[in-house]
Backbone bond lengths (Angstrom), bond angles and torsions (degrees), N, CA, C in turn:
res aa  C-N    CA-C-N  psi(-1)  N-CA   C-N-CA  omega(-1)  CA-C   N-CA-C  phi
1 M - - - 1.441 - - 1.528 108.61 -
2 K 1.308 115.26 140.85 1.458 120.00 -177.32 1.519 109.65 -133.69
3 L 1.304 115.60 135.49 1.459 122.79 170.37 1.518 106.83 -116.34
4 D 1.313 117.25 130.81 1.457 118.18 179.43 1.532 110.42 -105.71
5 L 1.313 114.43 160.79 1.455 121.96 -175.39 1.533 112.99 -57.52
6 P 1.340 120.48 -48.55 1.466 119.42 -180.00 1.534 113.22 -59.56
7 E 1.327 116.85 -38.64 1.465 121.58 178.46 1.532 110.73 -61.60
8 V 1.315 116.90 -44.68 1.462 121.13 -178.70 1.521 110.76 -71.69
9 K 1.315 117.45 -39.78 1.465 119.71 177.88 1.523 111.07 -62.29
10 E 1.316 116.97 -38.00 1.460 120.17 176.44 1.528 109.94 -63.18
11 W 1.334 117.61 -42.69 1.467 122.24 178.15 1.529 110.67 -60.79
12 L 1.327 116.17 -39.75 1.471 121.36 -179.34 1.531 112.68 -80.84
13 R 1.322 115.88 -2.60 1.469 122.86 -178.06 1.531 111.70 61.01
14 I 1.327 114.18 44.12 1.462 121.58 176.68 1.525 106.92 -110.85
15 E 1.310 116.51 129.39 1.464 120.76 178.66 1.521 109.66 -59.48
16 E 1.322 116.12 141.32 1.461 120.62 -176.58 1.528 112.21 -62.53
17 D 1.347 117.73 -30.36 1.462 119.88 -179.05 1.532 112.88 -81.69
18 E 1.332 118.10 -7.08 1.467 121.34 173.06 1.518 107.44 -81.06
19 I 1.326 116.24 111.81 1.462 119.58 -172.45 1.529 113.89 -111.63
20 H 1.326 118.70 0.31 1.461 120.14 -173.97 1.533 113.36 -63.93
21 D 1.328 120.04 -24.80 1.465 122.27 179.44 1.533 113.00 -108.93
22 D 1.324 118.17 11.34 1.462 120.30 -176.40 1.533 112.92 -58.15
23 Y 1.323 117.25 -42.23 1.458 120.00 -179.85 1.533 110.34 -62.70
24 L 1.324 115.84 -45.52 1.462 121.23 178.42 1.529 111.02 -60.38
25 I 1.312 116.79 -46.04 1.473 120.84 -178.50 1.518 110.67 -64.18
26 R 1.327 117.21 -40.92 1.472 119.80 177.27 1.530 110.76 -61.14
27 S 1.326 116.60 -42.31 1.466 118.70 179.58 1.526 111.17 -67.52
28 L 1.338 117.74 -33.79 1.466 120.55 176.17 1.526 111.30 -68.49
29 I 1.326 117.46 -36.02 1.468 121.09 176.18 1.527 109.02 -61.26
30 D 1.328 116.72 -49.62 1.465 120.61 -179.97 1.531 111.11 -60.60
31 A 1.326 116.44 -43.57 1.466 120.33 -179.28 1.530 111.64 -65.70
32 A 1.330 117.87 -40.74 1.467 121.26 -179.68 1.527 110.88 -66.46
33 L 1.324 116.96 -42.66 1.464 119.91 177.57 1.527 110.54 -62.70
34 N 1.320 116.49 -43.49 1.461 121.00 178.17 1.533 110.79 -63.32
35 Y 1.329 116.70 -42.07 1.467 121.23 177.93 1.527 110.05 -59.39
36 L 1.325 117.16 -46.17 1.457 121.54 -179.22 1.532 111.10 -64.11
37 Y 1.331 117.38 -43.43 1.463 121.03 179.63 1.530 110.72 -62.13
38 E 1.341 116.32 -44.43 1.459 119.58 -178.69 1.532 111.88 -70.89
39 A 1.318 117.15 -34.96 1.473 120.56 -178.83 1.521 111.96 -72.32
40 T 1.335 117.40 -31.69 1.466 120.38 -176.15 1.519 113.37 -105.00
41 G 1.324 117.16 -21.13 1.456 120.38 -174.75 1.520 112.28 76.26
42 K 1.328 117.30 12.85 1.466 121.10 -177.09 1.517 110.48 -121.34
43 K 1.336 115.14 147.03 1.461 120.99 171.75 1.509 111.07 -111.85
44 K 1.326 117.15 -15.94 1.469 122.14 177.31 1.522 107.93 -125.43
45 F 1.321 115.95 140.33 1.456 120.18 -175.03 1.529 113.80 -119.64
46 G 1.328 116.74 3.31 1.461 119.83 176.19 1.515 112.36 53.32
47 K 1.320 115.78 -125.93 1.463 121.71 -178.14 1.526 112.59 -66.74
48 Q 1.319 116.76 -14.40 1.465 120.47 -179.06 1.526 112.86 -95.94
49 T 1.324 117.99 12.56 1.465 121.12 -176.87 1.526 112.02 -58.28
50 E 1.316 117.56 -43.84 1.471 119.38 -179.15 1.523 111.22 -63.84
51 K 1.327 117.17 -37.07 1.467 120.48 176.80 1.528 110.03 -65.82
52 A 1.328 116.82 -41.21 1.459 121.14 178.67 1.525 110.81 -63.63
53 K 1.330 117.17 -41.40 1.466 120.70 178.01 1.522 111.00 -65.38
54 L 1.327 116.73 -39.88 1.463 120.90 178.07 1.524 110.23 -62.31
55 L 1.327 116.73 -44.80 1.462 120.25 178.27 1.525 110.51 -60.58
56 C 1.326 117.75 -42.87 1.468 120.31 177.54 1.521 111.30 -61.08
57 R 1.329 117.25 -41.37 1.470 119.51 178.39 1.524 111.15 -63.30
58 F 1.349 117.52 -39.64 1.467 120.12 176.54 1.528 110.73 -62.94
59 I 1.326 116.66 -44.08 1.466 120.87 179.71 1.523 110.16 -62.05
60 I 1.329 117.02 -46.90 1.466 120.99 179.67 1.519 110.45 -60.42
61 S 1.317 116.86 -43.41 1.458 121.03 179.28 1.523 111.06 -60.63
62 D 1.319 116.31 -44.70 1.466 120.64 178.84 1.522 110.87 -61.39
63 W 1.318 116.52 -47.18 1.459 120.36 -179.93 1.521 111.72 -65.49
64 Y 1.316 117.97 -39.86 1.462 122.15 -178.31 1.529 111.27 -66.63
65 E 1.322 115.62 -42.19 1.460 120.21 -175.74 1.525 113.50 -81.22
66 S 1.322 118.27 -17.63 1.468 120.14 -179.17 1.521 109.79 -129.01
67 R 1.308 115.82 60.82 1.461 120.19 -175.07 1.525 113.43 -102.73
68 D 1.332 117.72 23.76 1.464 118.84 177.76 1.533 110.01 -82.89
69 Y 1.328 116.09 164.56 1.456 120.95 -176.33 1.527 113.43 -74.99
70 N 1.304 118.50 -16.41 1.460 121.41 -178.57 1.521 113.08 -78.15
71 N 1.307 117.31 -12.53 1.461 121.90 -179.79 1.530 108.18 -78.89
72 R 1.351 117.89 121.07 1.473 122.22 -177.86 1.521 111.96 -53.49
73 S 1.300 115.23 -52.96 1.454 121.97 -177.40 1.512 107.59 -156.15
74 P 1.323 118.51 132.63 1.467 119.51 -177.55 1.521 114.02 -53.98
75 M 1.328 118.21 -33.59 1.457 119.89 -177.97 1.529 112.40 -104.88
76 A 1.343 118.20 12.29 1.458 120.86 -177.19 1.523 111.52 -60.63
77 N 1.297 117.30 -36.46 1.456 121.33 -179.37 1.516 110.59 -110.66
78 R 1.303 115.75 46.04 1.454 121.82 -177.23 1.527 110.52 -57.35
79 K 1.303 115.51 135.10 1.460 121.55 -179.97 1.528 110.25 -66.81
80 P 1.340 117.68 146.17 1.469 120.29 179.23 1.528 113.09 -54.95
81 L 1.327 118.01 -35.31 1.463 120.80 178.80 1.519 110.63 -61.10
82 L 1.326 117.32 -42.91 1.453 120.70 -179.72 1.521 110.89 -66.42
83 T 1.330 117.03 -39.13 1.458 120.96 177.48 1.525 109.97 -62.24
84 S 1.325 116.39 -44.09 1.458 121.32 179.33 1.524 111.13 -62.43
85 M 1.335 117.17 -45.40 1.463 120.81 179.84 1.524 110.81 -62.19
86 L 1.330 116.16 -41.63 1.456 120.71 179.65 1.527 110.38 -62.81
87 M 1.323 117.43 -43.30 1.467 121.29 178.51 1.535 110.72 -63.04
88 Q 1.331 117.38 -41.52 1.462 120.71 179.19 1.522 111.02 -62.37
89 L 1.326 116.28 -42.14 1.459 120.01 179.57 1.528 111.11 -69.62
90 Q 1.335 116.55 -37.12 1.446 120.60 -177.90 1.524 111.49 -69.01
91 Y 1.310 117.47 -42.79 1.457 120.77 -172.20 1.517 114.58 -110.74
92 G 1.333 117.37 -4.42 1.449 119.84 -172.59 1.502 116.65 -81.45
93 G 1.316 119.40 -26.77 1.458 120.09 -175.53 1.516 110.06 65.01
94 G 1.282 116.82 169.92 1.453 121.42 178.62 1.504 109.56 -165.72
95 D 1.291 117.42 144.95 1.471 122.35 -179.56 1.524 111.41 55.70
96 G 1.336 117.79 34.97 1.456 120.93 179.14 1.514 113.71 75.17
97 E 1.340 118.23 14.37 1.460 121.90 179.71 1.519 109.75 -71.50
98 Q 1.298 115.64 160.33 1.451 120.30 175.30 1.518 108.40 -70.78
99 S 1.319 117.45 136.44 1.459 120.80 -179.80 1.516 110.00 -80.37
100 G 1.338 116.13 168.54 1.451 121.95 178.86 1.513 113.21 -64.66
101 L 1.342 119.15 -16.83 1.451 122.00 179.61 1.521 112.35 -89.38
102 G 1.324 117.70 -0.02 1.446 121.17 177.85 1.518 113.52 91.83
103 G 1.306 119.13 1.13 1.455 122.57 179.72 1.505 110.79 -100.52
104 H 1.330 116.07 173.43 1.454 121.75 177.51 1.512 109.42 -109.76
105 I 1.301 115.35 145.63 1.449 121.04 174.82 1.514 106.31 -107.57
106 G 1.335 116.96 114.86 1.450 121.00 -178.52 1.513 110.82 -76.22
107 T 1.319 116.70 150.85 1.452 121.63 176.00 1.502 108.51 -121.28
108 E 1.296 116.87 152.05 1.454 122.43 -177.95 1.523 110.34 -73.27
109 K 1.338 115.93 137.24 1.459 121.65 171.80 1.514 107.96 -91.07
110 A 1.306 117.35 170.83 1.456 122.01 -178.51 1.525 111.79 -57.02
111 G 1.337 118.93 -35.49 1.453 122.63 -177.81 1.517 113.68 -82.00
112 G 1.334 118.79 -0.23 1.446 122.15 178.04 1.518 114.08 94.83
113 A 1.331 118.61 -9.11 1.465 120.63 178.56 1.508 109.34 -85.64
114 S 1.311 116.31 145.25 1.459 118.71 179.16 1.518 109.60 -89.84
115 K 1.327 115.64 159.51 1.461 121.71 179.29 1.515 108.69 -65.92
116 G 1.310 115.48 144.06 1.460 120.28 177.37 1.507 110.89 -76.22
117 H 1.323 115.05 158.41 1.465 120.79 177.66 1.509 108.26 -97.03
118 E 1.289 116.29 129.06 1.448 120.77 178.03 1.505 109.24 -90.00
119 S 1.295 117.75 139.08 1.473 119.94 175.94 1.505 108.33 -93.10
120 R 1.301 114.89 149.31 1.467 120.11 -178.08 1.496 109.79 -114.18
């Protein structure tokens, strides 16, 4: 999954030609992606990629807007929506991938039968 600088700047409502915070925003992009990977154990999200990107944009926005030293932790007061999205990405699986709980999520085939579970 990739987030690019113009996409994030648009989310933050920063004009693309304003470059004074570009270094900071790039580092927040890297940190948010790393946070998501470590929190979910996944680097690919399949059908949930857009949800994962949205969560990263929310995280970046939170960190960007509350970056003073008095804040205990940028995610200390994480909104319930963000917690829910993170849990869905962590345990939801996508495209028939193995979920974070070690189980498989079956998907429907054209004939209506679900994929079988392979034992390991």
